[in-house]
C-alpha positions as CSV (number, residue, x, y, z in Angstrom):
1,M,30.1,18.2,38.9
2,L,31.7,18.5,35.5
3,P,30.0,20.5,32.7
4,V,28.4,18.5,29.9
5,A,31.3,19.3,27.6
6,C,33.7,17.6,29.9
7,Y,31.5,14.5,30.0
8,L,31.4,14.5,26.2
9,L,35.2,14.7,26.0
10,L,35.6,11.9,28.6
11,F,33.1,9.8,26.5
12,I,35.0,10.4,23.3
13,A,38.3,9.6,25.0
14,A,37.0,6.4,26.5
15,L,35.5,5.4,23.1
16,H,38.8,6.2,21.3
17,S,40.9,4.3,23.7
18,A,38.6,1.3,24.0
19,S,38.0,0.6,20.3
20,G,40.8,2.4,18.5
21,P,40.1,5.5,16.4
22,I,36.5,6.7,16.1
23,R,36.6,6.2,12.4
24,D,36.7,2.4,12.9
25,I,33.1,2.4,14.1
26,V,31.0,0.8,11.3
27,L,27.5,2.0,10.8
28,A,24.8,-0.3,9.6
29,K,24.3,-0.2,5.9
30,P,20.8,0.4,4.5
31,N,19.3,-2.7,3.0
32,Y,18.2,-1.3,-0.4
33,S,16.9,-4.6,-1.7
34,F,14.5,-4.9,1.2
35,E,13.3,-1.3,0.8
36,K,12.8,-1.9,-3.0
37,R,10.8,-5.1,-2.3
38,Q,8.6,-3.2,0.2
39,R,8.0,-0.4,-2.3
40,D,7.1,-3.0,-5.0
41,L,4.7,-4.8,-2.6
42,E,3.0,-1.6,-1.7
43,K,2.7,-0.7,-5.4
44,K,1.2,-4.0,-6.2
45,R,-1.2,-3.7,-3.3
46,K,-2.4,-0.3,-4.5
47,Q,-2.8,-1.5,-8.0
48,E,-4.9,-4.4,-6.8
49,E,-7.1,-2.1,-4.7
50,K,-7.6,0.2,-7.7
51,R,-8.5,-2.8,-9.9
52,L,-11.0,-4.0,-7.3
53,R,-12.4,-0.5,-6.9
54,K,-12.9,-0.1,-10.6
55,L,-14.5,-3.6,-10.8
56,A,-16.9,-2.7,-8.0
57,E,-17.8,0.6,-9.8
58,K,-18.4,-1.3,-13.0
59,K,-20.3,-4.1,-11.4
60,P,-23.3,-2.1,-10.1
61,A,-23.8,-0.6,-13.6
62,D,-23.7,-4.1,-15.0
63,D,-26.1,-5.4,-12.4
64,G,-28.5,-2.5,-13.0
65,S,-28.6,-3.1,-16.7
66,A,-29.0,-6.8,-16.1
67,L,-32.0,-6.1,-13.9
68,V,-33.6,-3.8,-16.5
69,S,-33.1,-6.4,-19.3
70,S,-34.5,-9.2,-17.1
71,E,-37.5,-7.0,-16.3
72,E,-38.0,-6.3,-20.0
73,T,-37.7,-10.0,-20.7
74,A,-40.3,-10.8,-18.0
75,A,-42.6,-8.2,-19.4
76,S,-42.3,-9.4,-22.9
77,D,-42.8,-13.0,-21.7
78,A,-46.0,-12.0,-20.0
79,D,-47.4,-10.3,-23.1
80,P,-45.7,-11.9,-26.1
81,A,-47.8,-10.1,-28.7
82,G,-47.1,-6.7,-27.1
83,A,-50.8,-5.7,-27.5
84,G,-52.2,-6.2,-24.1
85,H,-54.4,-3.1,-24.1
């Protein structure tokens, strides 16, 4: 058996002879526009979640005040003079 270094040298030699010099191997370029689009979509998704979360936090406070005002309205409708005692 040949040591690992020999296998590596044989591989490099085969690669070099099959496709010319090793520097001719072209690596895939990163697709920056796709990455930017993904970042933008993630940013918009987070902003929408934050907006909905704030709306949900605000809504119970609005609902609670609406319930109180409707109860006060119902009480004032039942006793319009305010002197029921």
